[in-house]
C-alpha positions as CSV (number, residue, x, y, z in Angstrom):
1,X,-18.9,48.1,-15.0
2,X,-21.7,46.7,-14.2
3,X,-22.0,43.0,-12.7
4,X,-24.0,41.6,-15.6
5,X,-22.5,40.1,-18.3
6,X,-22.7,40.0,-21.8
7,X,-21.6,37.1,-23.6
8,X,-21.5,36.6,-27.2
9,X,-23.6,34.3,-29.3
10,X,-21.0,31.9,-30.4
11,X,-19.5,31.6,-26.7
12,X,-22.6,31.1,-25.2
13,X,-23.7,28.4,-27.6
14,X,-19.9,26.8,-27.1
15,X,-20.5,27.3,-22.9
16,X,-24.1,26.0,-22.6
17,X,-23.5,22.7,-25.4
18,X,-20.5,21.5,-22.3
19,X,-22.6,22.7,-19.3
20,X,-23.3,19.8,-17.8
21,X,-19.4,18.7,-18.3
22,X,-18.3,21.5,-16.5
23,X,-20.6,21.0,-13.4
24,X,-19.7,16.8,-13.5
25,X,-15.8,18.3,-13.9
26,X,-16.6,20.4,-10.7
27,X,-18.3,17.4,-8.5
28,X,-14.2,16.1,-9.3
29,X,-12.3,19.1,-8.3
30,X,-14.4,19.0,-5.3
31,X,-13.9,15.3,-4.4
32,X,-9.9,15.9,-4.7
33,X,-10.3,19.0,-2.5
34,X,-12.3,17.1,-0.2
35,X,-9.7,14.2,0.5
36,X,-6.7,16.8,0.8
37,X,-8.7,19.0,3.4
38,X,-9.8,16.0,4.9
39,X,-5.9,14.5,5.4
40,X,-4.7,17.5,6.8
41,X,-7.0,17.0,9.8
42,X,-7.9,13.6,10.0
43,X,-4.4,12.5,11.8
44,X,-4.8,14.5,14.8
45,X,-7.2,12.0,16.7
46,X,-5.2,9.2,15.8
47,X,-1.9,10.3,17.4
48,X,-2.4,8.5,20.7
49,X,-3.0,5.1,18.8
50,X,-0.3,5.6,16.5
51,X,2.2,7.0,19.4
52,X,0.8,3.8,21.7
53,X,1.5,1.1,18.6
54,X,4.6,3.1,16.3
55,X,6.6,4.2,20.0
56,X,7.8,7.2,18.1
57,X,10.0,9.8,20.3
58,X,9.2,13.3,20.8
59,X,11.1,14.3,17.6
60,X,9.6,11.5,15.5
61,X,6.0,12.6,16.5
62,X,6.5,16.2,15.7
63,X,7.5,14.9,12.2
64,X,4.7,12.7,11.8
65,X,1.9,15.3,12.8
66,X,4.0,18.7,10.7
67,X,5.7,16.9,7.7
68,X,2.2,16.8,5.3
69,X,2.0,20.8,5.8
70,X,5.1,21.3,5.2
71,X,5.9,19.3,2.2
72,X,2.6,20.9,0.7
73,X,2.8,24.2,1.3
74,X,6.2,23.9,0.4
75,X,5.9,22.9,-3.0
76,X,2.8,24.5,-4.1
77,X,4.4,27.2,-6.2
78,X,6.8,24.1,-8.1
79,X,3.8,22.0,-8.8
80,X,1.4,25.2,-9.8
81,X,4.0,26.6,-11.9
82,X,5.0,22.9,-13.8
83,X,1.1,22.3,-14.5
84,X,0.9,25.7,-16.1
85,X,4.2,24.4,-18.1
86,X,2.9,20.4,-18.9
87,X,-0.2,20.2,-18.2
88,X,-2.6,20.9,-14.9
89,X,-4.7,17.6,-15.7
90,X,-0.9,15.5,-15.8
91,X,0.0,17.2,-12.9
92,X,-3.6,16.4,-10.8
93,X,-3.3,12.8,-12.0
94,X,-0.3,12.1,-10.5
95,X,-1.1,14.0,-7.4
96,X,-3.7,11.2,-6.9
97,X,-1.0,8.6,-7.5
98,X,1.2,9.9,-5.9
99,X,-1.7,9.9,-2.7
100,X,-3.1,6.6,-3.3
101,X,0.3,4.9,-2.9
102,X,1.5,7.0,0.3
103,X,-2.1,6.2,1.6
104,X,-1.1,2.6,1.5
105,X,1.9,3.1,3.1
106,X,1.2,5.2,5.6
107,X,-1.6,2.8,6.6
108,X,0.7,0.0,7.1
109,X,3.7,2.1,8.3
110,X,5.2,-0.6,10.4
111,X,7.8,2.3,11.9
112,X,7.8,6.0,12.6
113,X,10.3,6.6,9.9
114,X,8.1,4.6,7.5
115,X,4.9,6.7,8.5
116,X,7.2,10.0,8.2
117,X,8.0,9.3,4.6
118,X,4.6,8.3,3.5
119,X,3.4,11.4,5.3
120,X,5.9,13.4,2.8
121,X,4.8,11.8,0.0
122,X,1.4,12.6,0.7
123,X,2.5,16.4,1.1
124,X,3.7,15.9,-2.5
125,X,0.3,14.7,-3.6
126,X,-1.5,17.4,-1.7
127,X,1.0,20.0,-3.8
128,X,0.4,18.6,-6.8
129,X,-3.5,18.6,-6.2
130,X,-4.6,21.6,-4.8
131,X,-3.2,24.6,-7.2
132,X,-4.6,22.8,-10.1
133,X,-7.9,22.1,-8.8
134,X,-8.4,26.3,-8.7
135,X,-6.3,26.4,-12.3
136,X,-8.5,23.8,-13.6
137,X,-11.5,25.3,-12.6
138,X,-10.7,29.1,-13.7
139,X,-10.5,27.1,-17.2
140,X,-13.7,25.7,-17.5
141,X,-15.9,27.9,-16.2
142,X,-14.7,31.1,-18.0
143,X,-17.8,33.2,-17.2
144,X,-16.9,35.0,-14.4
145,X,-20.8,34.5,-12.7
146,X,-20.8,30.7,-13.1
147,X,-16.9,30.5,-11.7
148,X,-17.8,32.6,-8.9
149,X,-20.5,30.0,-8.0
150,X,-18.1,27.4,-8.6
151,X,-15.5,28.7,-6.4
152,X,-17.9,29.0,-4.2
153,X,-19.2,25.4,-3.8
154,X,-15.0,24.5,-3.5
155,X,-14.9,26.7,-0.8
156,X,-18.0,25.0,1.2
157,X,-16.3,21.8,0.7
158,X,-13.0,22.8,1.9
159,X,-14.7,24.0,4.9
160,X,-16.3,20.5,5.0
161,X,-13.3,18.6,4.9
162,X,-11.3,20.3,8.2
163,X,-14.3,19.8,9.8
164,X,-15.0,16.0,9.1
165,X,-11.4,14.8,8.8
166,X,-11.5,14.8,12.9
167,X,-14.8,12.9,13.3
168,X,-13.9,10.7,10.2
169,X,-11.1,9.6,12.7
170,X,-12.7,9.1,15.5
171,X,-15.7,7.0,14.1
172,X,-12.3,5.1,12.3
173,X,-10.3,4.9,15.6
174,X,-13.8,3.3,17.4
175,X,-14.0,0.5,15.2
176,X,-10.6,-0.4,13.3
177,X,-7.0,0.6,14.0
178,X,-4.8,3.6,13.3
179,X,-3.9,2.7,9.6
180,X,-7.7,3.0,8.6
181,X,-7.5,6.7,9.0
182,X,-5.5,6.6,5.6
183,X,-6.8,3.5,3.7
184,X,-10.4,5.5,3.1
185,X,-8.3,7.5,0.8
186,X,-7.6,4.5,-1.8
187,X,-11.0,3.4,-2.8
188,X,-12.0,7.1,-3.7
189,X,-8.5,7.6,-5.7
190,X,-9.6,4.5,-7.5
191,X,-12.1,6.1,-8.5
192,X,-10.8,9.7,-9.6
193,X,-8.1,8.4,-11.8
194,X,-10.4,7.0,-14.5
195,X,-12.9,9.7,-13.8
196,X,-10.8,12.5,-13.8
197,X,-8.9,11.1,-17.1
198,X,-12.0,11.0,-18.7
199,X,-14.0,14.2,-17.7
200,X,-10.6,16.8,-16.9
201,X,-9.4,19.0,-19.3
202,X,-6.0,19.1,-20.3
203,X,-4.9,22.8,-20.5
204,X,-1.3,24.6,-19.8
205,X,-0.2,28.3,-20.0
206,X,2.1,30.0,-22.4
207,X,5.7,27.5,-23.2
208,X,7.9,30.2,-23.8
209,X,11.2,29.5,-22.7
210,X,12.8,27.1,-20.4
211,X,11.1,25.9,-17.2
212,X,13.2,27.3,-14.5
213,X,14.0,24.5,-12.4
214,X,16.7,26.5,-10.3
215,X,13.9,28.7,-9.5
216,X,11.0,26.3,-8.7
217,X,13.8,24.5,-6.1
218,X,14.2,28.2,-4.6
219,X,11.0,28.7,-4.2
220,X,10.2,24.7,-2.2
221,X,13.0,25.3,0.0
222,X,12.7,28.7,1.0
223,X,9.2,28.1,2.2
224,X,10.3,24.8,3.8
225,X,12.8,26.6,5.9
226,X,10.1,29.8,6.3
227,X,7.1,27.7,7.5
228,X,9.1,25.1,9.8
229,X,10.9,28.4,11.2
230,X,7.4,29.4,11.6
231,X,5.4,26.9,13.0
232,X,8.3,26.3,15.3
233,X,7.7,30.1,16.8
234,X,4.0,28.8,17.1
235,X,5.4,26.0,18.8
236,X,6.5,28.0,21.8
237,X,10.1,26.8,20.8
238,X,12.7,29.8,21.3
239,X,12.9,32.2,19.1
240,X,16.9,32.8,19.0
241,X,17.4,28.7,19.0
242,X,19.2,27.4,16.1
243,X,16.6,25.4,14.5
244,X,14.2,27.9,14.9
245,X,15.7,30.9,13.8
246,X,18.3,29.3,11.5
247,X,15.4,27.9,9.2
248,X,13.7,31.3,9.1
249,X,16.3,33.4,8.0
250,X,17.4,30.9,5.4
251,X,14.0,30.8,4.0
252,X,13.7,34.4,3.7
253,X,16.9,34.8,2.0
254,X,16.2,31.9,-0.1
255,X,12.5,33.6,-1.4
256,X,14.2,37.1,-1.3
257,X,16.8,35.4,-4.0
258,X,13.9,33.6,-5.6
259,X,11.6,37.0,-5.9
260,X,14.7,38.5,-7.7
261,X,15.3,36.0,-10.1
262,X,12.1,35.9,-11.3
263,X,12.0,39.7,-11.6
264,X,15.3,39.3,-13.8
265,X,13.8,36.5,-15.9
266,X,12.1,37.0,-19.6
267,X,10.3,34.2,-18.7
268,X,9.7,33.5,-15.0
269,X,7.4,30.7,-13.4
270,X,5.9,33.2,-10.8
271,X,4.7,36.6,-12.5
272,X,5.4,38.9,-10.1
273,X,3.7,41.6,-12.1
274,X,0.6,40.5,-11.3
275,X,1.0,42.3,-7.8
276,X,1.1,45.5,-9.6
277,X,-2.8,44.9,-10.1
278,X,-4.1,46.3,-7.0
279,X,-6.7,43.6,-7.1
280,X,-4.7,40.7,-6.8
281,X,-2.3,42.2,-4.4
282,X,-5.1,43.1,-2.2
283,X,-6.8,39.7,-2.7
284,X,-3.7,38.0,-1.3
285,X,-3.3,40.2,1.5
286,X,-6.5,39.6,2.6
287,X,-6.4,35.7,2.5
288,X,-2.9,36.5,4.8
289,X,-4.8,38.7,7.3
290,X,-7.9,36.4,7.9
291,X,-5.7,32.9,8.2
292,X,-3.6,35.0,10.6
293,X,-6.0,36.3,12.7
294,X,-8.3,33.2,13.2
295,X,-6.5,30.1,12.6
296,X,-4.5,30.1,16.2
297,X,-7.9,31.6,17.9
298,X,-9.5,28.4,16.2
299,X,-6.7,25.9,18.4
300,X,-7.3,28.3,21.4
301,X,-11.1,28.1,21.2
302,X,-10.5,24.0,21.2
303,X,-8.4,24.1,24.2
304,X,-11.2,26.4,25.9
305,X,-13.8,24.0,25.1
306,X,-11.8,20.9,26.2
307,X,-9.8,22.3,29.3
308,X,-11.6,25.0,30.3
309,X,-15.3,23.6,30.0
310,X,-14.5,20.2,30.2
311,X,-15.9,18.7,27.3
312,X,-15.0,15.5,25.5
313,X,-12.8,15.5,21.8
314,X,-16.1,14.7,20.4
315,X,-18.4,17.4,22.1
316,X,-15.8,20.0,21.5
317,X,-16.1,18.9,17.5
318,X,-19.4,19.1,17.9
319,X,-19.7,22.1,19.2
320,X,-17.7,23.9,16.4
321,X,-20.2,21.8,13.9
322,X,-22.4,24.8,13.5
323,X,-19.6,27.4,12.5
324,X,-18.6,24.4,9.9
325,X,-22.3,24.9,8.6
326,X,-22.4,28.4,8.6
327,X,-19.0,28.6,6.5
328,X,-20.8,25.9,3.6
329,X,-24.3,28.2,3.7
330,X,-21.4,31.4,3.0
331,X,-19.8,29.4,0.5
332,X,-22.9,28.7,-1.1
333,X,-24.4,32.2,-0.9
334,X,-21.2,33.6,-2.1
335,X,-21.9,34.2,-5.8
336,X,-25.0,35.9,-5.4
337,X,-23.5,38.3,-2.8
338,X,-20.7,38.9,-5.0
339,X,-22.6,39.5,-7.9
340,X,-24.9,42.0,-5.7
341,X,-22.6,43.8,-3.7
342,X,-19.5,43.4,-5.6
343,X,-15.7,42.1,-4.0
344,X,-15.0,45.4,-2.0
345,X,-18.2,45.6,0.0
346,X,-18.6,41.5,0.0
347,X,-15.0,41.1,1.7
348,X,-15.2,44.0,3.7
349,X,-18.6,43.1,5.4
350,X,-17.1,39.7,5.8
351,X,-14.1,40.8,7.6
352,X,-16.4,43.1,9.8
353,X,-19.2,40.3,10.8
354,X,-15.7,38.2,12.0
355,X,-14.5,40.7,14.1
356,X,-18.2,41.1,15.4
357,X,-18.3,37.5,16.0
358,X,-14.6,38.1,17.5
359,X,-15.7,40.6,20.2
360,X,-19.2,38.7,20.6
361,X,-16.9,36.1,22.2
362,X,-15.2,37.6,24.8
363,X,-18.0,37.3,26.8
364,X,-16.8,34.1,27.5
365,X,-15.5,32.8,30.8
366,X,-15.3,30.2,33.0
367,X,-19.0,28.8,32.8
368,X,-20.6,26.9,29.6
369,X,-22.7,29.1,27.9
370,X,-23.6,27.4,24.6
371,X,-26.2,30.0,23.3
372,X,-22.8,32.6,23.2
373,X,-20.7,30.0,21.8
374,X,-23.6,28.8,18.9
375,X,-23.8,33.1,18.0
376,X,-20.3,33.6,18.3
377,X,-19.3,30.7,16.0
378,X,-21.8,31.0,13.8
379,X,-20.9,34.3,13.0
380,X,-17.8,33.3,12.7
381,X,-17.7,30.9,10.2
382,X,-20.4,33.0,7.9
383,X,-17.7,36.0,8.2
384,X,-15.0,34.0,7.6
385,X,-15.9,31.9,4.4
386,X,-17.1,35.3,2.7
387,X,-14.0,36.8,3.0
388,X,-11.7,33.9,2.2
389,X,-14.9,33.2,-1.1
390,X,-14.4,36.8,-2.0
391,X,-10.7,37.3,-2.0
392,X,-10.3,34.1,-3.9
393,X,-12.0,34.8,-6.5
394,X,-10.7,37.9,-6.7
395,X,-7.6,36.6,-7.1
396,X,-8.0,33.7,-9.2
397,X,-10.6,36.3,-11.7
398,X,-7.6,38.8,-11.9
399,X,-5.0,36.6,-12.9
400,X,-4.3,35.6,-16.7
401,X,-6.3,32.4,-17.9
402,X,-2.4,31.2,-18.8
403,X,-0.9,31.8,-15.6
404,X,-4.0,30.1,-13.6
405,X,-1.9,27.7,-11.7
406,X,1.1,29.8,-10.6
407,X,-1.8,32.7,-9.4
408,X,-3.7,29.4,-7.6
409,X,-0.2,28.3,-6.0
410,X,0.2,31.9,-5.1
411,X,-3.0,32.1,-3.0
412,X,-2.7,29.0,-1.1
413,X,0.5,29.7,-0.1
414,X,-0.6,32.6,1.0
415,X,-2.9,30.8,2.9
416,X,-0.6,28.2,4.6
417,X,1.7,31.1,5.6
418,X,-0.8,33.2,7.1
419,X,-2.0,30.1,9.1
420,X,1.6,29.3,10.6
421,X,2.1,33.1,11.6
422,X,-1.2,33.1,12.9
423,X,-0.4,30.6,15.3
424,X,2.8,32.0,15.8
425,X,1.4,35.2,16.7
426,X,-1.8,34.9,18.6
427,X,0.1,31.7,20.3
428,X,2.9,34.0,21.6
429,X,0.3,36.6,22.8
430,X,-1.8,34.3,24.7
431,X,1.2,33.0,26.4
432,X,2.5,36.6,27.0
433,X,-1.3,37.4,28.9
434,X,-1.2,34.1,30.5
435,X,2.0,33.3,32.3
436,X,2.0,36.0,34.9
437,X,-1.1,34.9,36.3
438,X,0.6,32.3,37.5
439,X,3.7,33.7,39.0
440,X,2.3,34.3,42.6
441,X,-0.3,31.2,43.5
442,X,-0.2,30.7,47.6
443,X,1.3,27.4,48.3
444,X,2.6,26.7,45.2
445,X,6.5,26.4,45.0
446,X,8.1,28.7,41.9
447,X,9.3,25.6,40.2
448,X,5.8,24.6,39.7
449,X,4.7,28.2,38.9
450,X,7.3,28.5,35.8
451,X,6.1,24.8,34.9
452,X,2.5,25.5,34.7
453,X,3.1,28.9,32.9
454,X,3.8,26.7,29.9
455,X,0.1,25.9,29.2
456,X,-3.3,25.1,30.3
457,X,-2.8,21.5,29.8
458,X,0.6,21.4,31.7
459,X,-1.0,23.8,34.6
460,X,-3.4,20.8,35.1
461,X,-1.0,18.4,35.0
462,X,1.4,20.2,38.2
463,X,-1.8,21.2,40.2
464,X,-3.0,17.3,40.0
465,X,0.0,16.1,41.4
466,X,0.3,19.1,44.2
467,X,-3.3,18.1,45.2
468,X,-5.2,19.7,48.2
469,X,-5.1,23.8,48.6
470,X,-2.7,24.1,46.4
471,X,-3.5,22.1,43.2
472,X,-7.2,23.5,43.3
473,X,-5.8,27.2,44.0
474,X,-3.3,26.4,41.1
475,X,-5.5,25.1,39.2
476,X,-8.3,27.9,39.3
477,X,-5.3,30.5,38.7
478,X,-4.7,28.7,35.4
479,X,-8.0,28.5,34.3
480,X,-8.7,31.5,35.1
481,X,-5.6,33.1,33.7
482,X,-6.3,31.2,30.5
483,X,-9.7,32.8,29.9
484,X,-8.1,36.5,30.2
485,X,-5.1,35.5,27.7
486,X,-8.1,34.0,25.4
487,X,-9.7,38.0,25.5
488,X,-6.8,39.3,24.7
489,X,-6.0,37.0,22.0
490,X,-9.8,37.7,20.8
491,X,-9.1,41.6,21.1
492,X,-5.7,41.4,18.7
493,X,-7.8,39.0,16.4
494,X,-10.7,41.6,15.8
495,X,-7.8,44.8,15.5
496,X,-6.3,42.0,12.8
497,X,-9.7,41.6,11.1
498,X,-10.9,45.3,11.0
499,X,-7.3,45.8,9.1
500,X,-8.3,43.6,6.9
501,X,-11.4,45.4,6.1
502,X,-9.6,48.6,5.4
503,X,-6.9,46.9,3.2
504,X,-10.3,45.5,1.5
505,X,-11.4,48.8,0.5
506,X,-9.1,48.7,-2.8
507,X,-10.6,45.5,-4.5
508,X,-12.9,46.7,-7.0
509,X,-16.2,48.0,-6.5
510,X,-18.2,46.0,-8.6
511,X,-17.8,42.6,-9.9
512,X,-16.5,42.9,-13.4
513,X,-17.8,40.6,-15.7
514,X,-16.0,39.6,-19.4
515,X,-16.1,36.7,-21.5
516,X,-13.6,36.9,-24.2
517,X,-11.9,33.7,-23.3
518,X,-12.6,30.9,-24.9
519,X,-13.7,27.9,-22.6
520,X,-11.8,24.7,-22.4
521,X,-12.9,21.9,-24.8
522,X,-13.8,19.4,-22.2
523,X,-13.0,15.6,-23.4
524,X,-16.3,14.1,-23.1
525,X,-17.6,17.0,-25.4
526,X,-14.5,16.3,-27.6
527,X,-15.2,12.7,-28.0
528,X,-19.0,13.7,-28.6
529,X,-18.3,16.4,-31.4
530,X,-15.4,13.8,-33.2
531,X,-17.8,12.9,-36.9
532,X,-18.4,9.3,-36.9
533,X,-17.8,7.0,-40.0
534,X,-20.0,4.8,-41.0
535,X,-19.4,1.3,-41.9
C-alpha cells in the first residue's frame, strides 16, 4: 500500500470540522508530558541543597532520587489499562490532581520521609499522565498522517523536557530555595485541569468482563521489583546481593505469572496477542534496544564532560543542548520522513545514524574538542529521536484504538526498562574496562588503588588526599582509564544499535494509512453542535 491516505468524504468532513480543536488537544497533552519529563530530571541539580537542608541518610537520599521513576514505571500498565476501562481523560485529570498535590507537599517537605512519600505520589501522577497522553492522541488523530505529525511534536516536547529540567532547576536554585523546583508545577496544573476538562475528549476501550485487579497489582509489584533490581545493578551493587537479586528474581517471577494469567483470561488487561503482530513487537524491541544502548552512555558522557574536561554543570548542560535541538528537529521532521521512506527505512536509518554518531565520539580523548562533540551530539540527537519516533508511531498505529491505553503503557514501560537495563549493562562494561588501568599505579598503595577503581570521582578524591607525585600519577591514570572505558562502552553501544537496525527490517516497508476509524467527538465541538433553543 502506498503512503497516501484515502479518506471517505463523510469522515473527512468530520475530521476537518474538529481540526482546530484536535490541535488544541495536542497542546494540552504536550504540556502534560512536559511537566512529567521536566520533573524526572529537575531534582538532580537540587540534591546538594536538599542534602544540606533535610540531612537525609545515604539510603534516604537514594530513595528521594529514585522513588519517582520507580513508582512511575511500576504503575504504567495499571493506569494505562485502567484508562481503557474507566476513561482516559478521567485518569489523566486525576493524574493532574495527584501531581499538583504531590508537588505542594514535596516543596514544603519538613523531613526526608515526607519528601520520599511526595515523590512517590508524583510517580503515581506521572503514571496516570504518560500513557493517557499517548492513548488520547491515538483517539483524537484517526488519520495516520496527522497522527504521525502529532507524535512527532509529542516526542520533540519530551526531548525538550528532559533537557530543560536541569537548566530550570539550576535557575530556580540560584534565586529561591530547593522547594521551588516542585512549586513550578502547581500553576501549570491549576491551568491544565479546567482546560483539560473543557478540551480533552473522553474515550474508553472495550468494557466486557471485570477489570483484573489482581493482574494489575501483579504487574505493578513485578515491575517495581524488576526496575529496582536493574537500577541497583546500574548503581554498581553486588549482583548476588539480597537487595539486588531478590527484587530482580521476585519481579521477574511475578511478571511471568502476569503474562500467563493474561493469556488465560477471556478479557485480559494487556492483549499480548499484539506481540504476534511483527510491526508491534518489532517496534517495542526497537524502543528497548535504543534506550539500552544510549541512556547509560548519556550518563557516562556527562561524567566525561565534567570530570575529564573539567566543565561546570552549567557548561555540561550547554554542551548537551545541541543534542536536544537535534532531537527536536527530528521529531518535527519525523512525519515527513515516515511518509516518504516508510517505517522500516526510517527506523533503520535512525539506528545507523546513531551508531555512526557513537563511533564518531570514540575519537574523544583527554583534551576538549568542541567541534567533534558538537558533530557527535547533533548526529546522536537526530538519529535517536528518529528511531524512537518511528518505533512509537508504528507501535501505536498497529494497536487497535480500543486498546490504546494498554499499548501506550507497554511502550512507556519498555522505554523505562530499556533505560534501566542500559544503565546496568553499560555501567558494568564501563567499570570492567576502567578498573584494570588502576591496578598498578607507581607509588599508590593497593588499598587506595582499589578505592580509586570504583569510579573516576572517587579516584580524584583519593588522588587529592595522596597529593604529590603519587596523587598526580593516580589522577592521570584514572583519567586515561576512564577515556579507555568510554571508548569500549561506545563500541558496545554501536553494536547494540546495529542490532537494532537489523531488527527494524521487520517493520513495514510503507506507511499504511487507513481511515476507517471514527474520530472521537471533542467536548467543545459537541457543545457547538448542540441545538440551541430559542426563547
